[in-house]
MIDOSE-1310 file (N, C-alpha, C; in nm, 2 decimals, decimal comma, always signed):
residues 59
xxxx	+0,94/-0,77/-0,64/+0,82/-0,69/-0,60/+0,86/-0,55/-0,61; +0,78/-0,46/-0,67/+0,80/-0,32/-0,67/+0,73/-0,25/-0,56; +0,80/-0,17/-0,48/+0,74/-0,10/-0,37/+0,79/+0,04/-0,37; +0,69/+0,13/-0,38/+0,72/+0,28/-0,38/+0,63/+0,35/-0,28
xxxx	+0,67/+0,46/-0,22/+0,59/+0,54/-0,13/+0,53/+0,65/-0,21; +0,40/+0,67/-0,20/+0,33/+0,78/-0,27/+0,24/+0,85/-0,17; +0,20/+0,97/-0,21/+0,11/+1,05/-0,14/-0,03/+1,05/-0,22; -0,13/+1,06/-0,14/-0,27/+1,07/-0,21/-0,29/+1,21/-0,24
xxxx	-0,34/+1,24/-0,36/-0,37/+1,38/-0,40/-0,52/+1,41/-0,37; -0,54/+1,51/-0,29/-0,67/+1,56/-0,25/-0,71/+1,68/-0,33; -0,82/+1,67/-0,40/-0,88/+1,79/-0,47/-1,02/+1,82/-0,43; -1,04/+1,95/-0,41/-1,18/+1,98/-0,37/-1,27/+1,95/-0,49
xxxx	-1,38/+1,89/-0,47/-1,47/+1,85/-0,58/-1,55/+1,98/-0,62; -1,58/+1,99/-0,75/-1,64/+2,11/-0,80/-1,79/+2,07/-0,83; -1,85/+2,16/-0,91/-1,99/+2,14/-0,95/-2,08/+2,15/-0,84; -2,18/+2,06/-0,83/-2,28/+2,06/-0,73/-2,24/+1,98/-0,61
xxxx	-2,12/+1,95/-0,59/-2,07/+1,87/-0,48/-2,07/+1,96/-0,35; -2,08/+1,90/-0,24/-2,09/+1,97/-0,11/-1,96/+2,05/-0,09; -1,96/+2,14/+0,00/-1,84/+2,22/+0,03/-1,73/+2,15/+0,10; -1,76/+2,03/+0,16/-1,66/+1,95/+0,22/-1,62/+1,83/+0,14
xxxx	-1,67/+1,82/+0,01/-1,64/+1,71/-0,07/-1,51/+1,72/-0,14; -1,44/+1,60/-0,15/-1,31/+1,59/-0,21/-1,31/+1,48/-0,31; -1,23/+1,48/-0,41/-1,19/+1,37/-0,50/-1,05/+1,33/-0,47; -1,02/+1,21/-0,49/-0,88/+1,16/-0,45/-0,82/+1,09/-0,57
xxxx	-0,69/+1,11/-0,58/-0,61/+1,04/-0,69/-0,48/+0,99/-0,63; -0,43/+0,89/-0,70/-0,30/+0,82/-0,66/-0,22/+0,80/-0,79; -0,11/+0,86/-0,79/-0,02/+0,84/-0,91/+0,06/+0,71/-0,90; +0,05/+0,63/-1,01/+0,12/+0,50/-1,01/+0,24/+0,51/-1,11
xxxx	+0,35/+0,45/-1,07/+0,46/+0,46/-1,16/+0,44/+0,38/-1,29; +0,50/+0,42/-1,40/+0,49/+0,36/-1,53/+0,52/+0,21/-1,52; +0,62/+0,18/-1,45/+0,66/+0,03/-1,43/+0,55/-0,05/-1,38; +0,47/+0,00/-1,29/+0,36/-0,07/-1,23/+0,25/-0,09/-1,33
xxxx	+0,22/+0,01/-1,41/+0,12/+0,00/-1,52/+0,16/-0,10/-1,62; +0,29/-0,10/-1,66/+0,34/-0,19/-1,76/+0,33/-0,34/-1,70; +0,36/-0,35/-1,58/+0,36/-0,49/-1,51/+0,22/-0,54/-1,52; +0,12/-0,46/-1,51/-0,02/-0,50/-1,51/-0,06/-0,54/-1,66
xxxx	+0,01/-0,49/-1,75/-0,02/-0,51/-1,89/-0,13/-0,42/-1,95; -0,15/-0,31/-1,88/-0,25/-0,21/-1,92/-0,20/-0,13/-2,04; -0,29/-0,10/-2,13/-0,26/-0,01/-2,25/-0,37/+0,09/-2,26; -0,35/+0,19/-2,34/-0,46/+0,29/-2,36/-0,59/+0,22/-2,41
xxxx	-0,57/+0,12/-2,49/-0,69/+0,05/-2,55/-0,75/-0,05/-2,45; -0,67/-0,11/-2,36/-0,71/-0,22/-2,27/-0,67/-0,17/-2,13; -0,75/-0,09/-2,07/-0,71/-0,02/-1,95/-0,80/-0,06/-1,83; -0,88/-0,16/-1,84/-0,97/-0,20/-1,73/-0,90/-0,27/-1,62
xxxx	-0,93/-0,23/-1,50/-0,87/-0,30/-1,38/-0,98/-0,33/-1,28; -0,95/-0,42/-1,19/-1,04/-0,45/-1,08/-0,97/-0,40/-0,95; -1,03/-0,32/-0,87/-0,97/-0,27/-0,75/-1,05/-0,32/-0,63; -0,99/-0,37/-0,53/-1,06/-0,41/-0,41/-0,97/-0,37/-0,29
xxxx	-1,04/-0,37/-0,17/-0,97/-0,33/-0,05/-0,99/-0,45/+0,04; -0,87/-0,50/+0,09/-0,87/-0,62/+0,18/-0,77/-0,59/+0,29; -0,82/-0,60/+0,41/-0,74/-0,58/+0,53/-0,65/-0,46/+0,53; -0,71/-0,35/+0,49/-0,64/-0,22/+0,48/-0,55/-0,20/+0,37
xxxx	-0,55/-0,29/+0,27/-0,47/-0,28/+0,15/-0,55/-0,26/+0,02; -0,51/-0,18/-0,07/-0,57/-0,16/-0,20/-0,50/-0,26/-0,29; -0,58/-0,34/-0,36/-0,53/-0,44/-0,45/-0,58/-0,41/-0,59; -0,49/-0,39/-0,69/-0,53/-0,36/-0,82/-0,49/-0,47/-0,91
xxx	-0,59/-0,53/-0,99/-0,56/-0,64/-1,08/-0,61/-0,61/-1,22; -0,55/-0,66/-1,32/-0,60/-0,64/-1,46/-0,73/-0,71/-1,47; -0,83/-0,64/-1,54/-0,96/-0,70/-1,55/-0,96/-0,81/-1,66
């Protein structure tokens, strides 16, 4: 099992978004993407939140 600690990236949303709006990103290591089997052509994933955990699976 691969386990890494990451920080969430907070960006102020632009355009017509409210002044307190943010967008969020999370950087994933290349090994994790390769383990999912994702490619630039086949990049669909299913994300769900269960019991305080974010779970990402290949679509």
